[in-house]
C-alpha positions, -999 to 999 in steps of 0.1 A, spaced: 211 -692 654 239 -667 644 236 -630 651 228 -608 621 247 -575 618 246 -546 594 282 -534 589 282 -497 580 315 -493 562 334 -461 556 361 -472 531 378 -437 532 384 -438 570 420 -438 581 431 -422 549 418 -452 529 433 -478 554 398 -490 563 389 -500 528 422 -521 525 418 -539 558 381 -545 561 380 -577 540 401 -597 564 383 -583 595 349 -592 581 361 -627 571 371 -633 608 337 -623 620 320 -645 595 343 -674 604 333 -668 640 296 -674 632 282 -639 626 260 -632 597 270 -598 582 256 -576 555 277 -546 544 264 -512 535 292 -489 522 291 -451 526 298 -427 498 303 -395 517 297 -374 548 263 -381 565 257 -413 546 263 -436 576 236 -417 594 211 -422 566 220 -459 563 216 -466 600 183 -446 603 168 -464 573 180 -498 585 166 -494 620 132 -484 605 134 -517 584 140 -538 615 177 -540 619 189 -539 655 226 -550 653 251 -527 637 289 -525 633 307 -492 628 335 -499 603 358 -469 604 367 -444 631 349 -422 657 331 -402 630 315 -434 615 301 -445 649 290 -410 656 269 -409 624 254 -443 632 244 -433 667 227 -402 652 209 -424 627 196 -447 655 184 -419 678 159 -406 686 138 -433 669 154 -460 691 141 -443 722 106 -455 714 116 -490 703 139 -519 708 174 -510 721 200 -513 693 235 -529 696 266 -513 682 299 -531 676 331 -517 662 358 -525 636 382 -496 645 399 -491 612 399 -453 611 422 -425 624 406 -420 658 391 -449 678 388 -433 712 356 -449 727 369 -485 727 399 -475 748 377 -474 779 375 -512 776 408 -522 760 439 -508 743 440 -538 719 419 -520 693 408 -543 664 417 -575 682 395 -567 711 366 -555 689 366 -587 669 367 -608 700 339 -588 716 316 -593 686 323 -631 682 321 -640 719 290 -619 726 305 -594 750 277 -568 755 272 -539 779 247 -511 781 261 -475 779 247 -440 782 241 -418 752 245 -380 757 222 -356 739 231 -321 728 203 -296 720 216 -267 698 199 -241 676 166 -261 674 185 -294 665 196 -324 685 228 -344 683 237 -376 701 271 -388 712 289 -415 732 324 -402 736 328 -365 743 320 -329 733 346 -302 738 347 -264 733 377 -241 736 413 -250 728 409 -287 717 379 -278 695 398 -249 680 428 -271 671 405 -296 654 386 -269 636 418 -252 624 432 -285 611 399 -293 593 396 -259 577 433 -251 569 454 -282 570 431 -311 561 449 -339 542 482 -333 559 479 -360 585 500 -356 617 517 -325 602 483 -308 598 476 -315 635 509 -299 645 504 -269 623 469 -264 638 483 -268 673 510 -241 667 484 -217 652 461 -221 682 490 -217 706 500 -185 689 466 -169 693 457 -187 726 421 -179 734 409 -181 769 372 -171 770 340 -178 789 314 -203 778 285 -193 801 269 -224 816 253 -239 847 252 -274 860 220 -292 870 200 -259 869 216 -247 902 234 -215 911 246 -187 890 258 -189 854 295 -197 853 311 -170 832 348 -175 841 372 -176 812 388 -210 805 411 -228 781 387 -256 774 356 -274 786 347 -310 779 315 -329 785 324 -366 785 307 -400 785 340 -419 781 376 -413 792 396 -409 760 398 -386 730 423 -383 701 431 -420 706 452 -418 737 444 -385 755 427 -392 788 407 -361 792 382 -376 817 399 -403 838 369 -406 862 343 -410 835 320 -440 835 300 -449 803 271 -463 823 267 -441 854 239 -418 839 261 -388 843 281 -362 823 317 -360 833 323 -322 830 360 -312 829 372 -276 830 407 -262 826 410 -226 835 429 -197 818 463 -213 817 491 -195 798 511 -207 769 541 -217 790 519 -235 815 501 -253 787 533 -265 770 546 -277 804 514 -296 811 504 -310 777 518 -344 786 495 -346 816 465 -348 793 476 -383 783 476 -399 818 448 -379 834 470 -360 858 460 -327 843 431 -328 869 457 -322 896 465 -288 881 452 -259 903 432 -245 873 415 -279 866 381 -289 878 357 -318 873 320 -323 881 296 -352 875 263 -337 863 229 -349 850 225 -318 827 243 -287 816 227 -256 802 245 -229 781 239 -192 777 260 -186 746 253 -155 725 266 -171 692 277 -204 677 311 -217 687 334 -244 673 327 -278 690 343 -312 686 319 -340 691 330 -376 689 359 -365 666 336 -344 643 340 -306 640 311 -282 636 298 -248 647 269 -248 671 251 -226 696 249 -252 724 218 -250 746 217 -281 768 233 -315 773 216 -343 791 219 -381 795 199 -410 781 209 -436 807 220 -470 792 202 -463 760 226 -482 738 241 -517 739 277 -520 727 298 -550 719 327 -542 742 
């Protein structure tokens, strides 16, 4: 009997590239024996609603057709209701701008994703849970605060629609005003609150962000832990000299870099801050991050 999947399609992902390429990709999956129904999104938040309603109706197999934002919405549609029920499976057709999560398994992108779905490659992965301002968000890639989140937020608010140019403009703006500030937190409930200023903090489930940037080279998607990476208050010249090290993971060798494997992280923020979570940008007063061990099955 063929597997039945609901493909949640964001046709606008990748600047419209997704909508143009999805037909051929779906045809390959169907030719490979998968039964697929397509649900197309019409705007921000719609993938979440589609996944939530489909799970409630009995769907358990999903495909995120788009980028990191599409899979992020689907995960938040599946949880928390999946915690009390049958574990869902999530596959990917990475046709968006950023497709970071899959790089932990392969750099072949769409080819690998199609093969994984057709051949039945499956593995259980952790889901990370963020509590903030009385709400809860779930993610499978990473959450960051500080410089990387500031660049993403500046691009989104001031230079959206400019593609790579928008990213470069946002990068220069954030370099010019380079903020190095504390984000008070403590790991696993132990010790004093860490109030040291820093350039950025990331709380990772997988290794990559931004497509090829290896922020957390020691991360494992199924170890039940948060890979917490901290880069201290490096200056502008030091940052420019070391930007390339973020792409091969050697930034952790810098004397201002630290990493810790944690089961939970608590925050003592006095106001909301910009965060980047699985490629999405928002403002949140983070309270706590913890792990749902192997709560999701992925086709990877």
